[in-house]
LUMKEBA-829287 format. One record per residue (C-alpha): x, y, z. Coordinates in nm, 2 decimals. Layout:
# residues N
R;east;north;up
R;X;Y;Z $
...
***
This chain:
# residues 389
R;east;north;up
R;9.26;0.62;2.13 $
R;8.96;0.55;1.89 $
R;8.75;0.56;2.20 $
R;8.87;0.93;2.31 $
R;8.83;1.04;1.97 $
R;8.48;0.91;1.94 $
R;8.39;1.07;2.28 $
R;8.56;1.39;2.18 $
R;8.34;1.42;1.86 $
R;8.02;1.43;2.04 $
R;7.88;1.76;2.17 $
R;7.91;1.78;2.55 $
R;7.59;1.91;2.73 $
R;7.45;1.86;3.07 $
R;7.32;1.53;2.95 $
R;7.62;1.42;2.79 $
R;7.82;1.48;3.12 $
R;7.56;1.26;3.30 $
R;7.64;0.98;3.05 $
R;7.69;0.94;2.66 $
R;7.37;0.72;2.63 $
R;7.16;1.03;2.61 $
R;7.35;1.19;2.33 $
R;7.37;0.86;2.14 $
R;7.00;0.86;2.13 $
R;6.98;1.19;1.97 $
R;7.26;1.11;1.70 $
R;7.21;0.77;1.57 $
R;7.52;0.78;1.38 $
R;7.71;0.79;1.72 $
R;7.52;0.53;1.88 $
R;7.70;0.26;1.72 $
R;8.04;0.42;1.82 $
R;7.92;0.45;2.18 $
R;7.81;0.10;2.19 $
R;8.13;-0.05;2.08 $
R;8.34;0.17;2.30 $
R;8.13;0.04;2.59 $
R;8.17;-0.32;2.49 $
R;8.55;-0.27;2.47 $
R;8.54;-0.11;2.80 $
R;8.32;-0.38;2.98 $
R;8.48;-0.68;2.82 $
R;8.88;-0.64;2.83 $
R;9.06;-0.92;2.64 $
R;9.21;-1.23;2.83 $
R;9.57;-1.21;2.91 $
R;9.80;-1.44;2.70 $
R;9.92;-1.61;3.05 $
R;9.58;-1.70;3.13 $
R;9.51;-1.85;2.79 $
R;9.86;-2.04;2.81 $
R;9.76;-2.17;3.16 $
R;9.43;-2.31;3.04 $
R;9.57;-2.48;2.75 $
R;9.85;-2.61;2.99 $
R;9.57;-2.76;3.21 $
R;9.39;-2.92;2.93 $
R;9.74;-3.08;2.79 $
R;9.83;-3.20;3.15 $
R;9.48;-3.38;3.17 $
R;9.50;-3.54;2.85 $
R;9.84;-3.69;2.94 $
R;9.73;-3.83;3.26 $
R;9.41;-3.97;3.09 $
R;9.63;-4.14;2.83 $
R;9.87;-4.26;3.10 $
R;9.57;-4.40;3.28 $
R;9.43;-4.58;3.00 $
R;9.78;-4.73;2.91 $
R;9.83;-4.85;3.25 $
R;9.46;-5.00;3.29 $
R;9.51;-5.18;2.96 $
R;9.45;-5.52;3.13 $
R;9.12;-5.42;3.24 $
R;9.01;-5.16;2.99 $
R;9.09;-5.37;2.67 $
R;8.85;-5.66;2.76 $
R;8.57;-5.41;2.89 $
R;8.60;-5.19;2.59 $
R;8.58;-5.47;2.35 $
R;8.31;-5.61;2.53 $
R;8.11;-5.28;2.50 $
R;8.19;-5.26;2.13 $
R;8.08;-5.61;2.07 $
R;7.78;-5.57;2.27 $
R;7.68;-5.25;2.08 $
R;7.74;-5.44;1.76 $
R;7.50;-5.70;1.88 $
R;7.25;-5.43;1.97 $
R;7.03;-5.47;1.66 $
R;7.02;-5.86;1.72 $
R;6.95;-5.80;2.10 $
R;6.64;-5.57;1.99 $
R;6.50;-5.85;1.75 $
R;6.53;-6.10;2.00 $
R;6.34;-5.86;2.26 $
R;6.08;-5.81;2.03 $
R;6.03;-6.18;1.99 $
R;5.95;-6.20;2.35 $
R;6.28;-6.34;2.46 $
R;6.38;-6.24;2.82 $
R;6.66;-5.98;2.87 $
R;6.90;-6.25;3.05 $
R;6.83;-6.52;2.82 $
R;6.90;-6.28;2.53 $
R;7.22;-6.21;2.69 $
R;7.32;-6.58;2.73 $
R;7.22;-6.66;2.38 $
R;7.43;-6.38;2.21 $
R;7.73;-6.43;2.47 $
R;7.73;-6.81;2.36 $
R;7.71;-6.73;2.02 $
R;8.02;-6.51;2.03 $
R;8.20;-6.79;2.23 $
R;8.10;-7.05;1.97 $
R;8.23;-6.83;1.70 $
R;8.56;-6.78;1.88 $
R;8.60;-7.16;1.96 $
R;8.53;-7.26;1.59 $
R;8.81;-7.01;1.47 $
R;9.06;-7.15;1.73 $
R;8.95;-7.48;1.62 $
R;9.02;-7.40;1.24 $
R;9.34;-7.26;1.33 $
R;9.46;-7.54;1.57 $
R;9.52;-7.81;1.29 $
R;9.70;-7.60;1.03 $
R;9.92;-7.43;1.33 $
R;10.01;-7.78;1.47 $
R;10.12;-7.89;1.12 $
R;10.33;-7.56;1.08 $
R;10.49;-7.64;1.41 $
R;10.58;-8.00;1.30 $
R;10.73;-7.86;0.97 $
R;10.93;-7.58;1.14 $
R;11.28;-7.73;1.06 $
R;11.20;-7.79;0.71 $
R;11.04;-7.46;0.70 $
R;11.36;-7.28;0.82 $
R;11.58;-7.48;0.59 $
R;11.37;-7.41;0.29 $
R;11.36;-7.02;0.39 $
R;11.75;-7.02;0.41 $
R;11.78;-7.17;0.06 $
R;11.54;-6.94;-0.09 $
R;11.65;-6.64;0.06 $
R;12.02;-6.68;0.03 $
R;12.02;-6.59;-0.36 $
R;11.86;-6.26;-0.27 $
R;12.07;-6.20;0.03 $
R;12.39;-6.25;-0.16 $
R;12.31;-5.96;-0.37 $
R;12.37;-5.73;-0.06 $
R;12.74;-5.76;0.05 $
R;12.71;-5.51;0.32 $
R;12.47;-5.74;0.53 $
R;12.76;-5.99;0.57 $
R;12.52;-6.29;0.53 $
R;12.65;-6.61;0.37 $
R;12.51;-6.98;0.39 $
R;12.74;-7.05;0.71 $
R;12.52;-6.78;0.87 $
R;12.24;-7.02;0.88 $
R;12.44;-7.32;0.97 $
R;12.64;-7.18;1.29 $
R;12.61;-6.88;1.50 $
R;12.30;-6.69;1.64 $
R;12.09;-6.73;1.32 $
R;12.14;-7.08;1.27 $
R;11.84;-7.33;1.24 $
R;11.97;-7.52;1.55 $
R;11.99;-7.21;1.76 $
R;11.65;-7.09;1.63 $
R;11.51;-7.44;1.75 $
R;11.68;-7.42;2.07 $
R;11.55;-7.07;2.14 $
R;11.19;-7.18;2.07 $
R;11.19;-7.30;2.44 $
R;11.24;-6.94;2.54 $
R;10.94;-6.84;2.30 $
R;10.72;-7.10;2.47 $
R;10.82;-6.97;2.81 $
R;10.73;-6.60;2.70 $
R;10.40;-6.74;2.55 $
R;10.31;-6.94;2.88 $
R;10.40;-6.64;3.10 $
R;10.16;-6.43;2.91 $
R;9.92;-6.70;2.92 $
R;9.74;-6.62;3.25 $
R;9.69;-6.27;3.18 $
R;9.55;-6.36;2.84 $
R;9.30;-6.61;3.03 $
R;9.20;-6.32;3.28 $
R;9.12;-6.09;2.99 $
R;8.92;-6.34;2.81 $
R;8.70;-6.42;3.15 $
R;8.67;-6.04;3.19 $
R;8.56;-5.99;2.84 $
R;8.28;-6.26;2.85 $
R;8.16;-6.14;3.20 $
R;8.15;-5.79;3.08 $
R;7.96;-5.88;2.74 $
R;7.71;-6.09;2.94 $
R;7.64;-5.81;3.20 $
R;7.64;-5.55;2.93 $
R;7.39;-5.73;2.72 $
R;7.19;-5.83;3.01 $
R;7.16;-5.47;3.15 $
R;7.18;-5.29;2.80 $
R;6.83;-5.12;2.86 $
R;6.90;-5.02;3.20 $
R;7.21;-4.84;3.10 $
R;7.05;-4.67;2.83 $
R;6.79;-4.53;3.06 $
R;7.05;-4.42;3.30 $
R;7.26;-4.25;3.05 $
R;6.97;-4.07;2.91 $
R;6.82;-3.98;3.24 $
R;7.13;-3.81;3.34 $
R;7.04;-3.51;3.16 $
R;6.79;-3.27;3.29 $
R;6.71;-3.10;2.95 $
R;6.45;-3.26;2.73 $
R;6.64;-3.17;2.43 $
R;6.96;-3.32;2.55 $
R;6.77;-3.64;2.64 $
R;6.66;-3.66;2.28 $
R;6.99;-3.61;2.15 $
R;7.13;-3.88;2.36 $
R;6.86;-4.13;2.26 $
R;6.92;-4.02;1.89 $
R;7.31;-4.08;1.94 $
R;7.29;-4.43;2.10 $
R;7.05;-4.56;1.83 $
R;7.28;-4.42;1.55 $
R;7.58;-4.56;1.71 $
R;7.41;-4.91;1.75 $
R;7.28;-4.91;1.40 $
R;7.62;-4.81;1.24 $
R;7.81;-5.07;1.41 $
R;7.57;-5.35;1.39 $
R;7.50;-5.31;1.02 $
R;7.86;-5.21;0.95 $
R;8.01;-5.53;1.09 $
R;7.74;-5.77;0.99 $
R;7.78;-5.65;0.62 $
R;8.16;-5.64;0.66 $
R;8.19;-5.99;0.82 $
R;7.99;-6.13;0.53 $
R;8.22;-5.94;0.26 $
R;8.52;-6.02;0.44 $
R;8.43;-6.37;0.47 $
R;8.41;-6.40;0.09 $
R;8.78;-6.25;0.09 $
R;8.88;-6.53;0.32 $
R;8.73;-6.80;0.09 $
R;8.89;-6.63;-0.20 $
R;9.24;-6.62;-0.03 $
R;9.20;-6.99;0.08 $
R;9.14;-7.07;-0.31 $
R;9.44;-6.85;-0.41 $
R;9.67;-7.03;-0.15 $
R;9.56;-7.36;-0.27 $
R;9.61;-7.28;-0.63 $
R;9.94;-7.09;-0.56 $
R;10.10;-7.41;-0.39 $
R;10.10;-7.24;-0.05 $
R;10.11;-7.46;0.27 $
R;9.79;-7.48;0.48 $
R;9.55;-7.28;0.27 $
R;9.28;-7.26;0.53 $
R;9.53;-7.08;0.77 $
R;9.59;-6.80;0.50 $
R;9.21;-6.77;0.46 $
R;9.14;-6.72;0.81 $
R;9.44;-6.45;0.82 $
R;9.28;-6.28;0.54 $
R;8.95;-6.27;0.71 $
R;9.09;-6.11;1.03 $
R;9.34;-5.89;0.86 $
R;9.07;-5.71;0.64 $
R;8.93;-5.57;0.97 $
R;9.23;-5.36;1.00 $
R;9.23;-5.10;0.72 $
R;9.57;-5.04;0.54 $
R;9.79;-5.22;0.77 $
R;9.60;-5.57;0.73 $
R;9.63;-5.59;0.36 $
R;9.97;-5.47;0.36 $
R;10.10;-5.72;0.61 $
R;9.90;-5.99;0.42 $
R;10.04;-5.90;0.08 $
R;10.40;-5.89;0.23 $
R;10.35;-6.22;0.39 $
R;10.22;-6.36;0.08 $
R;10.50;-6.25;-0.12 $
R;10.76;-6.38;0.13 $
R;10.58;-6.74;0.13 $
R;10.58;-6.73;-0.23 $
R;10.94;-6.67;-0.27 $
R;11.02;-6.95;-0.02 $
R;10.77;-7.19;-0.21 $
R;10.85;-7.13;-0.56 $
R;11.19;-7.07;-0.75 $
R;11.02;-6.88;-1.04 $
R;10.97;-6.53;-0.92 $
R;10.67;-6.45;-1.12 $
R;10.48;-6.76;-0.98 $
R;10.60;-6.67;-0.64 $
R;10.45;-6.33;-0.64 $
R;10.12;-6.43;-0.81 $
R;9.94;-6.50;-0.48 $
R;10.04;-6.20;-0.34 $
R;9.92;-5.98;-0.65 $
R;9.61;-6.20;-0.71 $
R;9.50;-6.11;-0.33 $
R;9.60;-5.74;-0.35 $
R;9.38;-5.70;-0.66 $
R;9.08;-5.89;-0.52 $
R;9.11;-5.67;-0.19 $
R;9.15;-5.36;-0.37 $
R;8.83;-5.43;-0.59 $
R;8.64;-5.53;-0.29 $
R;8.72;-5.20;-0.10 $
R;8.68;-4.97;-0.37 $
R;8.40;-5.11;-0.56 $
R;8.18;-5.38;-0.37 $
R;8.20;-5.23;-0.03 $
R;8.11;-4.87;-0.12 $
R;7.83;-5.01;-0.34 $
R;7.67;-5.20;-0.03 $
R;7.74;-4.96;0.25 $
R;7.69;-4.64;0.08 $
R;7.91;-4.32;0.08 $
R;7.76;-4.18;0.41 $
R;7.97;-4.39;0.64 $
R;8.32;-4.34;0.46 $
R;8.59;-4.23;0.71 $
R;8.88;-4.01;0.63 $
R;9.17;-4.24;0.56 $
R;9.43;-4.04;0.73 $
R;9.22;-4.02;1.05 $
R;9.16;-4.40;1.03 $
R;9.54;-4.47;0.96 $
R;9.60;-4.22;1.26 $
R;9.36;-4.40;1.49 $
R;9.52;-4.75;1.42 $
R;9.87;-4.64;1.49 $
R;9.76;-4.46;1.80 $
R;9.55;-4.77;1.95 $
R;9.80;-5.02;1.81 $
R;10.06;-4.83;2.03 $
R;9.83;-4.81;2.32 $
R;9.69;-5.17;2.33 $
R;9.87;-5.37;2.08 $
R;9.69;-5.61;1.82 $
R;9.37;-5.57;2.01 $
R;9.38;-5.18;1.96 $
R;9.45;-5.21;1.60 $
R;9.12;-5.41;1.59 $
R;8.94;-5.16;1.80 $
R;9.05;-4.86;1.61 $
R;8.78;-4.88;1.33 $
R;8.49;-4.93;1.56 $
R;8.60;-4.65;1.78 $
R;8.64;-4.43;1.48 $
R;8.29;-4.50;1.38 $
R;8.15;-4.40;1.75 $
R;8.33;-4.10;1.72 $
R;8.22;-4.02;1.37 $
R;7.85;-4.10;1.45 $
R;7.86;-3.89;1.78 $
R;7.99;-3.60;1.58 $
R;7.73;-3.64;1.31 $
R;7.47;-3.63;1.55 $
R;7.57;-3.36;1.75 $
R;7.66;-3.11;1.46 $
R;7.38;-3.22;1.24 $
R;7.32;-3.00;0.94 $
R;6.99;-2.87;0.85 $
R;6.88;-2.99;0.52 $
R;6.79;-2.73;0.29 $
R;6.43;-2.72;0.19 $
R;6.36;-2.72;-0.20 $
R;6.16;-2.42;-0.32 $
R;5.86;-2.51;-0.45 $
R;5.72;-2.29;-0.74 $
R;5.45;-2.04;-0.72 $
***
């Protein structure tokens, strides 16, 4: 209707019958109306059905992609972990290359360092875990003795001391079912060994062909600006991951040492095991410290009869971790690499659902990669200061 009124308000001459453009030139006020009308006529709006079909296609593609990621987890988990670890070691690989170390020797040295670190962690855990397995009957007995006064308060649970002496929750039944647990562990041992071999092979090959992969990705773009952007993104991702995890490892190692001291002073068994768990759990934001605090509280209640002394290790650990995360970590890392807590929490939940415990460990580095890519693609122009005069 507005188009017809606009067209009708213009004088119609011979030139106007030929086209509205000539009259638009003579009357500047009407030229804007004619231009808007021609745009409306030439570019009709897309139908809602086509928009819904487009979004449905995107949604189906995302669902199929997620299903493929979930189904191929046995291959994607070690390969993704190898790529992330390889990018974390990118700065070290660059320094070794500047020292004249060949690429293949560079890859062998860094892969061997990762294998040595994993071996030392397993070796540190082997002794405490074997001791914990030997003390399993006494541990279950102490657990039932300590928890019964608290469970008696909840009558609706129908749990009594006889529950832990006979029936499916008895200590003897739990020990008998330990054979089933060992069977489950042994059945999953072969896929775990295969994934470990895939991880080390992928890490070695990634570090050896790191420069070639960079060149291939960069030269895949024909535009010079796109190539420069790709170079900037790859360098930024390696710098963020390398600096972040190198610094985080030192800080969280300090938390592990502090946790070992807290467990020793608090009278908890195998303090070294608690320190290693605190170090590993610190790399999983929110869920790691929550799990450690709850585990410390339960272990304290089992070990000590006094509730204040029992909860002291959990409270001290939570206070130390809170101070480190909110004071020490931001002071060293800076504010530019802070992630949205809700986004990190959602990423942890999502990747834990997809890939289990390894997904929880990969949630933070994957979030850092996505954040770095977005920052480099949508980089904001810095406002130049206005100089006087």
